[in-house]
N, C-alpha and C positions, 0 to 999 in steps of 0.2 A: 298433388298426386300422393296417395297413401302408399306407403311401403308394403309390399306383400311378404308376409312372414312364411318361412318354410317350416312346416310341422311334420313330425314323424311319430308314429306310434311305436313305442318300445316297451318291452316287458323286462322287468327286473325280478330277480329272486333274491330276497334279503332274508337272513336269519332273523329270528325275533330279537336277538341281541343287537344286530346291525340296525334294525329298524328303530329300536329304543334309543341307540346312540344318535341316530339322525334326528329323532324327535327332540332329544335333549339339546342338541346343538341348535336346532331351529328355535326352541324356546329361549335359549340363552341369548341368541343373537337377533331375536324378533324377526326372523325370516321364515318363509313358508317351507314346509317339507319338500314341496316340488322344486323350490330353488336349489335345495341340496341335491336332489335327485338329478336335476339338470347338470349341476356341477360334476357329479360323479360320472355322468354319461360323457360330458365333454372331456374330463380327465382321461377316461378309458379310451376314448377315440384318439386322443393325442398319443397315448402309449402305443396303440396299434399301428400308427403311421410311421 
């Protein structure tokens, strides 16, 4: 039985500098930009709880 993933649509507002920093991190660590965005969302949700 396949696991069902929960997905949510979120909207982020990043400054051009923030976006460039995320792109640089993604390139350095060979991860996708979406991986870092997910990490940011998870981190922010933990802060709010």
